[in-house]
N, C-alpha and C positions, 0 to 999 in steps of 0.2 A: 617197559614204557606203558603208562596208563593210556588206554584207548578212548575212554569217555569218563565224564564226571560220575562219581558214585551217587550223586544226588538224583540221577536219572533212573536208578534201579528200583524195582518193585520189592517191597518188604512184606513178607507173609505176616498176616495178623490184621489188626484194626486198619481199615481202609482197603484191604485186599483179602477178602474172605467170603466164604459161602456156607450157609447153613441149609441142609437139605430138607428138613422137615420142621413144621411148627404145629402147635395145637390150634385147631380151628373150632369155632363155635358149632353147636349142634345144627345140622342142616335144617331141621324142622323149625327151629327158632329163627334162623336167618330168613327162611321163606316167609315167615309172618311179618317181618319188617317191610316186605313189599307192599303191605296193606296200608302203610303210613307215609304221608307226604314228608319230604325232607324239611320243609319249614316247621312242621309240628315236632319232628325229631330234634331239630335245632333248638326250638323253644325249651323243650324239656331238658336239654343239655346246657341251658343258660346261655345260649348263643355263642359258645366258646369253641365249638368243634366243627365249624363250617370252614371249608377251604376257601382261599381267595377266589372270588367269583370270576376273575380273569381266566381261570381254568374252567373251560366249558366244553360241552359236547360238540365236537366238530362234525360228527357223522349223522346228525339228525336228532331233533327233539323227541322223537319216538323212542329213543334208546334209554334204557334204565339199567343200572348195575346194582346188584345187592349180593355181596359175598365177602369172603375173607381176603385179607390183603397178603399178597406176596410182595414184600418190599424190596426195592432195588435202589441203590445209591450209585450214581455214576459221576465221574469227573466231567465237568462241562465240556461238551464236544465229543465225548466218547460214549460208545454203547456196547462194549464187550460184555458187560454183565447183563444187559438186556437180552442179548442172544443166549447167554447161559440160563437166564430165567425161564426160557422156553422148556428147558429140561427139568427145572426145579419145581415150577408151579404145577399144581394139581388141577384137574378139570373143575371148573367153577370158580377158580381163584381169579381175583382182580390183581393184575400186576400194576403196582403203584410205584412210579419212578420219580425219585428226587434228583433232578438235574440242576438244582439250584436256581431255577427260573431262567437259565441261560438262553440268550437269543443268538448264540454263535452258530450252532448247528442243530439239525434235527436229531432226535433221539431214536426215532424209528420211522419206518415207512411201510409201503405196501407189502414187501416181502416178509417182514417180521409179523405184520398183521395177519397175512395169509397163513403163515406157519402156526401162529397162536390160535387161530380159528380151528385149524386141523387138530391141535392138541386139546381142544375143549376149554381153553382159557376164556373167561367171561368177557374180558376187555382190558383196556389200558387207561390209566390216569397218569398224566405226565406233567410234572412241574417244569415245563420247557416246551420246545417246539417239535413238530413232526413234519414229515414231507410226504409227497405222493398222494395227497388227499383225493384227487380225482380217481385214482386207482383203488383207494381204500373204500370209497363210498359204495361201490357195487357189492362189496363183501357183506354188507349188513352186519358190521362188526363194530361195537361201541369203542370209540376212542375220544377221550377227554384230554385237552391240552391247551396251552396258552395261544397257539397259533401255528402257522406253517411257514416253511422256508424251503427253497430248493437245495440248500447246502446240507450235504450228508455228513454223518459222524465218522470218527475214526474208531478203530477196534483194537485198542492197546491196554485199556485199564488205566488206573485202578478202579475199584468199585467194591460194593458189598451186596449180598443177597440175604434177605431174611434177618436183618438187624434193624433197629429203630432208625427211622428217617424223619425228615421234616418235608411235608408236601403242602404247598399252598398255605404255609404258616401254621400248620397243625402237625403235631407229632403223630406218626403212624407206626405202631408196632406190628410185627408180623403176626397174622392171625386176627387182628382187629377187624371188626365188621365195617364195611364201607357201603354206603347207600348213595347213589348218584343218579340224578335225572336232570331234566331241563331246568329245574329250579335251583340246583346246586349240588354240592358234594359234602356229605357228612361222614365223619369218622366216629365210630362207636367203640370205645375200649372194650375188649372182649370180656373183661371181668364184670362189667356192669350191664351187659346186654340183657340178661334175663330180667333183672329188676327194672330196667328201662322199658322193656316191652310191656310189663305189667302196668306201669304208669301210663304208657301211651294208650293202652286199651281203655283204661279208666278215663283218661283225658278225652278220648273220642266219644265215649258214652255221655259224659257230662256236657260236652260241647254240642251234641247233636241237636238238642232242642233250641239252643241259642242260635245256631247256624240257620235252622229252619225259620226262626223268627226274623233274622236279618234278611233272609231271602224274600220273605213276604213283606218287608218294610216295617216290621214291628220291632223297633228298638229305641233306646234312649241313650243320650250322651251325658246323662247326669253325672256319671263318674268323672268326666272331664272337668265339669264345673267344680266338683268336690276337690279335685287336685289343685285347681287354680285358686280356690278359696284357701286351701291349706297353706299354700305358699304365698298368699296375699298378692296375687298377680293383678296389676292394674289392667283394665280393659278399656281401650280407647274408643269412646263413642263418637267423638268429633276430633278433628285435628287440633293439636295443642301440645303443651308441655306439662309435665307433672313432676312432683318431687316424691319419689318413692319413700315408703316407711323405712326408718333406720333402726339400728339395734336398740334394745331397751337400755335406758340409762340406770344408774344406781338407785334412782327413786322409784323405779318400776314403770315409769312413763316412757313414751317414745317421742323422739324429735321428729316433727313433720307430720303431715296428714297420714292416716291409715284407715283401713276398713273398720267398721264397728260391728259388734255383735256377730263376728265371724262371717259377715257378708262380703261378697266380692266388691272390689272397687271399680267404679266406672268413671271415666273422665267426661264431664259434661260442661261445655263452655269454659274449658280451662280449669275447672275445679273437680277434685276427686269427690265422688259421692258414693255412698254405700247402698247397694240395691240388693233386693232379694232375687235370686235366680228364678 
C-alpha cells in the first residue's frame, strides 16, 4: 500500500542541489568598489542592475556590503538551504537569498545571523522576510530584507546553493559582486567588474569639477532647455489651451502652430509664440 503521494518526494538535481565552491572576483578589486556610491554604479550599468528598493537594510543605514554572492534559492516558507549556506559560504561572502518575495514566513532570524557572524559571512540580502530583528540589531551584522514577521520558517527543502537566482528583480550568479548600502543594492556581473571599475574611476575624475561647481551654486540648466526645444515642448506662460504641432504632411509643412527657427514654444494669452531661451 502506498503511504504518501510520490509528488511529495524530493528529487536530486535542479531545485535540490548544492555547489560547494565558485570563482570569486579578486579581493583587491572588490575592495576598490567600496569607494564608489551605489547610484554611480547603477548609472554606469544603465540603471538595470539595481534590486527592488523594497529590499532595504533593516539593521541600520551605517551598514554597507561589498563582496561576492553566495546564492541561495529556497521554497517559500522554508530555510533548510539557508542553514546549509553557513557551511558553504566563505568569509567575506554575502549570502543572497531568493525567497520569491514571500511574506508567508521569515527566512532567517537571530540564531542564523549569530552563526553567520561567527563564520565571517559579511551579511545577508533576502528577497523575503526575516524575524527576531530586535535580537539581530545588537550583533552589528548587516541584514537586508523586505521586512519582518514573527512567523518562523520550516526546514524541509527543496532549495539550491550557488546556482543562478533572481533577487529583487535582478539575476544574481554565484560569485557576482554585490554592493549594498543605505541607497540601494547593486549586482555587478563578475565578468565585467574590472572594466566597470575603470569606467567608474574615470567617471569620478570627470565629475569632480562639475560637482564642486554645483556645490558652490555655479551651474546652468541650459541642457534642459535644449532637450525641450529638440522635442518642441510647449511651455505654458499663462493658463490656456493650445494645439500642439502635428506630424509633417506630404508637402513638408505642418498642420497647426509650431515653434519657429528651432526656438521653444511659449503660450502667451492663449497663443503659441516662439521665444529665444
